[in-house]
C-alpha positions in Angstrom: 6.1 -0.6 -24.1 8.8 -2.9 -25.7 10.6 -5.5 -24.4 13.7 -3.5 -25.1 12.6 -0.5 -23.5 11.7 -1.7 -20.5 14.8 -3.3 -20.4 16.7 0.1 -21.1 14.8 1.9 -19.0 15.8 -0.9 -15.7 19.3 -1.2 -16.5 19.6 3.2 -16.5 17.4 4.2 -13.9 17.0 1.6 -11.2 17.1 1.9 -8.5 19.0 4.7 -7.6 17.9 7.4 -10.5 14.5 6.4 -9.2 14.9 7.4 -5.9 14.6 11.4 -6.1 11.1 11.2 -7.8 10.0 8.8 -5.5 10.7 11.5 -2.7 8.8 14.3 -4.5 4.9 15.0 -2.5 3.2 14.5 -5.8 0.2 12.3 -7.4 1.6 13.5 -10.8 5.1 11.4 -9.9 3.6 8.7 -7.5 1.5 7.1 -10.4 3.8 7.3 -13.6 6.5 6.1 -11.0 4.6 3.1 -10.2 3.7 2.3 -13.2 6.9 2.3 -14.9 8.2 0.4 -12.3 5.5 -2.5 -12.7 5.6 -2.8 -16.2 9.1 -3.2 -16.5 9.2 -6.4 -14.3 7.1 -7.4 -16.2 6.9 -10.9 -14.4 10.9 -11.2 -15.0 12.3 -13.8 -12.6 15.3 -11.3 -12.1 14.1 -7.9 -12.1 11.6 -9.1 -9.8 14.1 -10.7 -8.1 15.8 -7.0 -7.4 12.7 -5.2 -7.3 12.1 -7.6 -4.4 16.2 -7.4 -3.2 17.9 -4.8 -1.2 17.7 -1.8 -3.4 14.0 -2.6 -4.5 12.8 -2.7 -1.3 14.7 0.4 -0.3 13.1 2.5 -2.9 9.2 1.0 -2.2 10.2 2.1 2.0 10.5 5.6 -0.2 7.4 5.5 -2.8 4.9 4.3 0.5 5.7 7.3 2.8 4.7 9.4 -0.6 1.5 7.8 -1.2 0.9 7.7 2.2 1.1 11.9 2.2 -0.8 12.6 -0.7 -2.1 9.6 -2.4 -2.7 7.8 -5.3 -5.6 8.0 -7.9 -4.7 4.8 -10.4 -4.0 1.3 -9.5 -0.5 1.2 -9.9 1.1 1.8 -6.2 -1.0 -1.3 -5.0 -0.2 -3.5 -8.3 3.4 -3.1 -7.0 2.7 -3.9 -3.2 0.7 -7.2 -4.9 4.6 -8.2 -6.6 6.5 -7.5 -3.5 4.3 -8.6 -0.8 1.7 -10.9 -1.5 3.2 -12.9 -4.6 7.2 -12.5 -3.5 6.1 -12.5 0.2 8.3 -9.4 1.1 5.8 -8.1 3.0 7.9 -8.3 6.3 11.1 -6.9 4.8 9.1 -3.7 3.7 7.4 -3.2 7.3 10.1 -3.3 9.2 11.5 -0.8 6.5 8.9 1.9 7.4 9.8 1.7 11.0 10.2 4.4 12.9 12.9 2.5 14.9 13.4 -0.8 13.2 14.7 -2.7 16.2 12.3 -5.7 16.2 12.2 -9.1 14.4 10.2 -8.4 11.2 9.5 -12.0 10.7 8.1 -12.4 14.2 6.8 -9.2 14.4 8.8 -8.9 18.1 8.0 -4.7 18.5 10.6 -3.3 20.2 8.2 -0.3 20.9 5.2 0.1 21.6 3.9 1.7 18.9 3.6 1.2 14.6 4.6 3.8 12.4 1.9 5.7 10.4 4.0 4.9 7.1 3.3 1.1 8.3 -0.3 1.7 9.0 -0.9 3.0 5.9 1.1 -0.1 4.3 -0.7 -3.0 6.4 -3.9 -0.7 5.1 -3.5 -0.8 1.4 -2.1 -4.4 1.2 -5.4 -5.0 2.8 -7.1 -3.3 -0.4 -5.4 -5.3 -2.9 -7.9 -7.7 -4.8 -6.0 -10.6 -5.3 -7.4 -14.0 -6.1 -5.6 -16.0 -3.8 -3.7 -14.9 -0.3 -0.7 -17.2 1.2 -1.3 -18.5 4.7 2.5 -16.6 5.4 1.1 -13.4 4.5 -2.2 -14.2 6.3 -0.3 -15.6 9.5 2.2 -11.9 9.2 -0.8 -10.4 9.2 -2.7 -11.8 12.3 0.5 -11.2 14.5 0.1 -7.5 13.3 -3.2 -7.7 14.3 -2.7 -9.7 17.6 0.0 -7.2 18.6 -2.5 -4.2 18.0 -4.9 -5.0 19.5 -2.8 -5.6 22.6 -2.0 -2.4 22.4 -5.7 -0.8 22.1 -7.3 0.8 25.0 -10.7 -0.5 24.7 -11.2 2.1 28.0 -11.1 5.3 26.4 -10.9 4.5 22.7 -13.5 3.2 20.3 -16.5 4.9 17.8 -13.7 5.6 15.5 -13.8 5.6 11.3 -10.8 4.1 10.2 -9.0 5.0 8.9 -8.1 7.6 11.8 -4.9 9.5 13.2 -4.1 5.9 15.3 -1.9 3.7 13.8 -2.1 1.0 16.1 -6.0 1.2 15.1 -5.5 1.6 11.5 -3.5 -2.4 11.6 -6.4 -4.1 12.6 -8.4 -3.1 9.3 -6.7 -5.8 6.9 -7.9 -8.7 9.1 -11.0 -8.1 7.5 -10.0 -9.1 4.1 -8.3 -12.2 4.9 -10.9 -14.9 5.1 -10.1 -16.8 2.1 -7.6 -18.2 4.7 -9.5 -19.3 7.4 -8.3 -22.0 8.3 -4.8 -21.2 9.1 -6.4 -18.4 11.1 -8.3 -20.8 13.1 -5.4 -23.2 13.7 -3.3 -20.0 14.6 -6.0 -19.1 17.8 -7.9 -16.0 15.8 -11.2 -17.2 17.1 -9.8 -17.2 21.1 -8.5 -13.9 20.1 -11.7 -12.6 18.4 -13.8 -13.7 21.1 -11.6 -12.3 23.5 -11.7 -8.7 21.9 -15.4 -9.1 21.5 -14.8 -9.5 25.5 -13.3 -6.6 26.2 -15.8 -4.0 24.6 -18.4 -2.6 26.3 -22.0 -4.4 25.6 -24.7 -2.9 22.9 -26.2 0.1 24.7 -29.1 -1.9 24.9 -27.5 -5.2 26.5 -25.4 -2.5 28.3 -29.4 -1.0 29.7 -30.0 -4.6 30.5 -27.0 -5.2 33.1 -27.4 -2.1 34.8 -31.3 -2.8 35.3 -30.8 -6.3 36.1 -27.6 -5.4 38.9 -29.9 -2.3 40.8 -32.7 -5.3 40.9 -30.1 -6.9 43.2 -28.5 -9.7 40.4 -25.1 -11.5 41.8 -22.3 -10.0 40.1 -21.2 -13.0 37.2 -17.8 -11.5 37.7 -17.4 -13.9 40.7 -17.1 -17.1 38.8 -14.4 -16.9 37.7 -12.5 -16.5 40.4 -13.8 -19.6 41.8 -13.5 -22.4 39.7 -15.8 -25.5 40.3 -17.6 -28.1 38.4 -18.5 -27.7 35.4 -16.4 -24.0 35.0 -15.6 -24.8 31.3 -18.9 -25.8 30.2 -20.0 -22.3 32.2 -17.1 -20.6 29.8 -18.8 -22.1 26.6 -22.0 -20.4 27.3 -20.8 -16.6 28.0 -19.7 -16.8 25.2 -22.9 -18.1 23.3 -24.5 -15.4 25.5 -21.5 -13.1 24.4 -22.8 -14.2 20.7 -26.3 -13.5 21.4 -25.7 -10.1 22.6 -24.4 -8.9 18.8 -27.9 -9.6 17.1 -29.5 -6.2 18.2 -29.3 -2.9 15.9 -26.6 -0.5 16.7 -26.3 2.5 15.0 -22.5 2.7 15.4 -22.2 -0.6 13.8 -24.2 -1.1 10.7 -25.3 -4.8 9.3 -24.9 -6.0 13.3 -28.1 -7.6 13.5 -27.6 -9.7 10.4 -23.7 -10.8 10.7 -24.7 -11.5 14.5 -28.0 -13.7 13.1 -26.2 -15.6 10.7 -22.6 -15.7 13.4 -25.8 -18.0 15.8 -27.6 -19.8 13.1 -24.2 -21.6 12.1 -23.3 -21.6 15.8 -26.5 -23.6 16.1 -27.9 -25.9 13.3 -27.4 -29.2 14.1 -25.4 -28.6 17.6 -27.7 -30.0 20.6 -25.0 -28.7 22.4 -25.4 -25.0 21.8 -29.1 -25.3 21.6 -29.4 -26.9 25.2 -27.1 -24.3 26.7 -29.3 -22.0 25.4 -32.6 -23.5 26.6 -30.8 -23.2 29.8 -30.4 -19.3 30.1 -32.5 -17.6 32.4 -33.8 -14.7 31.9 -33.0 -12.0 34.2 -34.7 -8.0 32.8 -36.4 -6.2 30.6 -35.3 -3.2 28.7 -37.5 -0.1 27.9 -36.5 1.5 24.6 -38.0 4.7 23.3 -40.2 3.1 20.8 -41.6 1.2 23.8 -42.3 4.1 26.4 -44.1 6.5 23.1 -46.8 4.3 23.1 -47.7 3.9 26.8 -46.3 0.7 27.2 -43.3 -0.5 29.5 -41.6 -4.0 29.0 -41.6 -6.0 32.8 -41.4 -9.4 33.7 -43.9 -11.7 34.9 -42.4 -12.8 38.2 -44.8 -16.2 37.9 -44.4 -17.8 34.0 -40.8 -15.8 34.2 -41.3 -14.6 30.4 -41.4 -10.2 29.1 -44.4 -8.8 29.1 -45.7 -5.8 27.7 -47.8 -3.2 30.6 -49.9 -0.1 30.2 -48.6 2.6 32.6 -50.3 5.6 30.5 
């Protein structure tokens, strides 16, 4: 397409004439429309400013719900979002446009209601799958704000074991945090690690760890939750130890979380390598119980804790 033709199409059709096809629920229209918009802007500063201004964002807010319903076959919609949301940093404004009730400050992610709209979840999820060389700190921190808000809306007691995307918008909004590793420095300084550890703590332990905990309670072990109620000398140290233990509990096989064991081991390796205090904290951990898995039981064996040595041992009960 020549520059003259791009200019002519832009002047004649942007934005009003593009609004009607943007509202038609058809992939056959979404893909070509996004291709035309992306091609015509062609890095032209004036057209980019118009695309990211009020008329352009209103047009994008019509295209996004349509793409959410009918989907898209080609990459043009994602390319269009890469200009608006990543390169020009207008994600907060477009996100606000897609709210059910736009009653919040989009820049501070202060929601005026306790739910995200499906269109907002679709926008964030799509942005999280855009392949781009660099991601700005501004974009990442905004995603972190959404992640923090969405995790606060999530009820760990009744929701879980679901695959993304699902029908819950607040859960789908959690997904893009997996793709913001290029700006880990900004994330860590903004409290991401504390947030992730908190969320990990809110989850139930993996089944094999949960079984061990239950067995330990039946054997009369102390309730560790009481320690949180009575601070004492060394309380901060014990919190750190609890964090290490929490991470170590992820180094197991879990059918609902493929590669959890591998990622857990990699995390522990980084946590311990060259860090004597962390290593010392682990050496002071006490084995309180054992778990008998179905595979061990089929062999006519069971795991027991040797009371003298404090080490686990296999016992033949067949």
